[in-house]
N, C-alpha and C positions, 0 to 999 in steps of 0.2 A: 551342346550344339541344336539349334531348333531343328526339328525334324522338316520342316518345311522349304528351308533356304534350299537345298541342291534341288529342289524339285521345278523353280521356276515358274513362282510367282508373279503374273506380268499386268502390267497397267495399258490401258485404253487412252484412247485420245492423243496418241500422235500422228504424225503426216502421214497423207496415202500410201509413201513409200515405205518408209519405215514399218507401217502395220503392215502391209504387205511382206514384206521380207522377215518380218519376224513371225508371222503366220506361219509363213510356209517351214520357218527350221522350227517351230514349235510342232507342228503337225504332218512336219515330213515322213510317210511310211504310214500313217493313219487316213481311216477312212472312215465315212458316216457323221463326221462334224457337224455336233448339235451342242446350241449355249449351255444345256445341263446336264448334256449325257457324256457318255467315256470312249473315248478315242480307241481304246484297249479295253476288254471288258474285263480283262484279268487284274487290272490296277484296282487298289480299294478307293473308296469316294475321298479320303481325306489327302489324296495325292493329285486330285483333280484342278487345273487350272485352266483358264480363260480370257481372250480377249475379247471386251466389248466391242460389238461393231457400229454403236452409235445410235443405236434405232432403240425405239419405246424409251427415251430419257423419264425419267421421273421429273418432280418438282424442281429436283438438287443436281439432274442429269446422272450420267453413268459414267460418264469418260475418269479416268486415272483410278477405275476401281478395280479392288482387290478382291480373288475369290478364295475361299479359305472353305474348305470343307469342316464337316462338324467336328470329326473327330481331330482335325489339328485345332480347332478353336479351344476345345478342350486338352487337348496337351499344350497347348502354348497361355492357359489361365485366363482366356480373353473373355470376361464379363461384360455383358449390356446391360445395359438400361434404360427407362424409357424419362427423356425431359420433360421437367414439369417444376411448377415453383415450389419455393421454399422460404425457408429465414436463415438468413447470413446471419452469426454470432459473431463479434469480433474481439480479439484479444487487446489490450492496450497493456502496454509497457511502461511502469513509472518508476525513477528512480526516486530514493527517500532516505530521510536521514532518521536514525532514532537519537530521540530529547528526551529530557528531565518532564516529567510530569508535574509541572509546575504546580499542581495542587497538593504534592506531597514534596515539595521542598520549604525548607526553612531557612533564612539567614537571621543569622546570630548577630544583633549590633549589641552593644553594651549601652544601658541610661542613665549610666553617669560616667563622668571621666575617671581614670586610676590608671596606676601601675602595677603590671600583670606580677602576681605576686608566684603565685604557679599555674601551670596547664597540664591538665589532666587526660584528655585524647587528644590523636592525630589523625593525618587522613587515612582511609580506610577502615578505623576500628567501628566497629556496630555498636549502637547506644542506644537506651530505649530512653523515655518521655522521661524526663525530671534527673538522668545523668547529668553529674558533673562536669563542666568541660574545662571549667579554670576559672579563677580567683585572681581579684584584683583587692588593689590597698585603694579608698576612696574617701579623701577626704570630704565630698560633695556627700557622699553617703553618710557618714558618719555626724555631722551636720543638718540633714533631714532628721536623721535618728535621734540627737539630741533636743531638737526643735518639737519632735513628737512627743517625747520624754517630758519635758516641759508641760507640753498643753496638757500631757496627762495630770501632772503635780498638780498646775492649776486648777483641773475641772475636780481632784478632790479634793483640793481646801473648799474651791467654790461649792461644793456639792455639802459640806462639813457646813459651812457659813448658812449654807439656807436652811438647812436642818434645822438648824439651832433658831435662826431668827422667826421660822416657820411654829415652830414652839410656844416662841416669846410673842407673836402676834395670837396666836390662838387662846395664850393665856392672858392676853391683852396687857401684858407686862411692855411689847414693843408697839411702836406705830406701827400704820399702813403700810406709809411712805418708807422706810426703813426696811420694811417686809418686801417691796416691791422691787426697791434699787438692791437686793440681795438676789431676787429671783432674775433678774434682767441681767445682774453681773453672770450668774450661772448659765445661763443660757449663752452669754456670749462666748464665755470657755468652751463650752461645749462645740460651738462652731469652730472655733478656733481648732480644736482637738479632732475634729472632724475631716477639717481642712488636713491637716500634717500627717493624719493616717490616710488620705486620699494620695498623698506627694509618695507616701511611701509603696502605697500600691501603683504607682503610675512608674516607679523605679524597679517593680517586677517580684515586690515581695508579697508573701501569700499573707491570709489572714492568722494563721497559725506562726509565722514568722514573727509578724507586727503584734500576736498575744504574745510572745514569749521574750519580746524586749526589755521588758522589764526587771527579768531575772535575766540579762544576757551578760555577758562580761563586757565590761568598755573595752576591750580588745578586739571584740568582734566586732564593734561597730563600724570599724572601715572597710571589714569581709564584705564586697560582692562578689555575689557566684552567680557564674553563668553556665545556668543549664539549659538540656537539650529543649525544646518543647514536642517534639515527636520521636517516636524510634526511627533510627532510619542508619545510613552510615554516612562517616564524614568524608566530605568529596573536597573540601578545602579547609583550611586552617592559615590563617593570616595574622599569626600571634606569638613570640614569643616570651618568655619570662623576663621581667625588667620592663619592659617595651611599656611606654606611656600609650592608652586610648583614649582617646576624647570619643564625649557623646555624640558629637554632632557630626563624624566621619559618615561617610557614604559607602564607603566597603564592610562588609560583614567580618567578623574575625573567625566565625565557623560558617560554614554551610552543612546542612547535616538533610539527604536525600533518602526517603523510601523507597526503594528503587525495586520493589514488588509488583510495579505499576509505573508502564513508559508509554510513551508517546512514538509513532513513527510516524511524519510530515513527511508526505510524497507532493511531488513538483507535477503540477496537472497544468500543462499548456491550455492555451484558449481554445483548439481546434478539440479538444476531446471533452470539456466543459460539460457540452450539452449531452455527453454519455454518462456522465458520473454522477451518481446522488449518494446522499446517505442512506445507509442502512445495504449497499453493496458488498457484497463478497469479495476478498481480495485474498491473492496469494501470495505470501511471502517468502521467497528464497532466502535460505541461511544458510550460511558458509560452513557450520559446526553441525547443521541438520543434513538427511537424504531428502526429507522428505520436507516441503514448502508448509508453512507456517497458514492455517485459514483465520481470518481475521474480519474484521465487519467495518467501511468507513463509517465514522462517528459523525464529523464535521466537515465541511467546504468553505474555506473564507470566501464573504461575498465580496473584498474588495481584489482586481491583480494586482501585483506589482509592477509598477511602473516601470520599471528596470530589467527586470526580468520577462515583461509579460508572461507570469505563469501565477497560479491561486494554490493553493496548498490544502491537502484531505489528509485530515487526522483519522490515526487509526489510533486507537488505546490498546493497547498489549498487556496481558498479565504477565507477571516477571519474578513467578516465587524461589527461581535456584541461581536468578541473577546474570544468565547467561546471553540476555540482550542487554549491549553495552552501551552508551548512550554516544554518538558521536558517531557509529559505524553506519558505515550505507552500505545500502539492500539496494536491492530491484524486486519490485511488484506486479502482480499479471491482475488484471479484472476481464470479466466478459463485458461488452456494452448491453446493450439494448437489441434486442433480433430485428431487424431488417428484411422485410421481404421485399424477395427477387422473384420475377416471374419465371426466368427458366434459370434454373440453377445446376451447375454439375458439380462432381467431385474435382479437385484440382487433379487429379493425377491424369483424368480423360483428356486434358489440354496439352498438345505439343506445337512444338517449334518448327514449322517447314518452309522453308525460303520467308524466315526471320517475320513469319506473321501466325500467330497463336490457330493453332486447328484441332478440329473433331473431328475422329472419324465416325459418318453415320455409315448405318446399315441400311439397305434399301435391299431392293429383289434381285438385285444385280451382286451382291457385294458387299464392302468396305469403300467408302469412298472419303479421302480428306476432304473436309470443309471447311473455310477460313471463316471465322467468329470473332465478333468483337466482344472484351470482356469490359466487366464492368466491376462491382466492389467487390475485394474477394476477403474471406477470412484462411483461420490458417488450414482448412481442409475445403472449402468449397468455393466457387467462384460466378459470379453472377455472367448469366450469357446476354447482352446485349441488342445480338443478332446473330443469324447463321444457322440457329437451332428454333425449334416452333413447340410448343408442347405437344407431347406424344410421339414427337422422333426420338427412332432408337439410334443408342450412342453406343461406342466402346468408351466404359467408365475405368475400367482396369487393362490393362496389357496389352495398349496401344503404341508400345514402345517396340516392337515388335514390326508392327505394320508400318512404324515411322521407316523405321529402318529399311525395309522394303519397297516403300514408295522411293525416299532418297536413293537408294540401288540402280531401281528402274528409270527415275529421271538421269541417271548419270547414263546408264546406258542408252537411252533413247539421245542423248545430247551428243553420244560420240558416234551410232548412228546417222545423226544429221551432218557431223561433219564428213 
């Protein structure tokens, strides 16, 4: 229990009759009453209580002023501060969702039609670049390989004919026309072979695979291998053994994602767009971690979604252990740019009395509740638009007891009025 509550801290500013009666009650048996003196010199200074007489008001006046001794202020942890300017920093809370980093996702679609011969990987499997995912039996692939091998055979024959005619022409045994016709045939065959080789590359065969075709067993000509183009995790599989797959399908048979990097898409309402920019730090609250994750905004979409009237702020996050899962919803907090305030006080200095925001001002007569007009507010401070001026002394912390005593005294005065 606070020590002064039983000592009768009183408020001035009541009607003449109530003031007269209260004055008699407080000072009954006392002599030599003065504004800052003691009725009984045996009482300590922190038990001093006084009702203002309404004279010599300062700018704010001192009606309803509470007098508290210096020792009581210390016991009640009443902290006095000087009103002045400052910068308000607002915390902006955003909701977001983890999504795949599209730069690290691969959709595997066969480049030929065929029946699925075997499937080697499933959802959740970790794969490296070049890992075999599935094998198709493709007639289209066999025909393309056969066309290449035929073109390769024709190129060898044409080359042999050209070499022979070249020797005959140089020995002046063959005519120049025959030599030129052989040379043209060789060039045409080489062009056809190049086109056949490019068709194989377009189907996904490497240089080494094409080079090994002449020695490949014919039974392997129909085998089309689906290989992973990146290292990552299989997150989707849409093929089973025996299923016929067409090359013109829009649906991938496998989706591989490298989850070591992930995106966080934050929803930004238009009211906050001017306060958010790339490079800002953001704190991401995670359900499985006690401390928030610090990240940086990488990009903000230039367009506003017409249905939600929001933009998206993108955050790129490392995810080496895979603890951040795409599809999870999180909240994030970032600090806006500082906003200058002419008068700024801690939010703890503001109290509600008679449904009005109030700050306790210290003057020569004690502590007086002053109604103020509030402006912008951060988590810790609030802008004061009117009611305080620079240089005013006010109660920054500990004003709750003053509020309680003020409301108590108002009730007592109301009782006297009746």
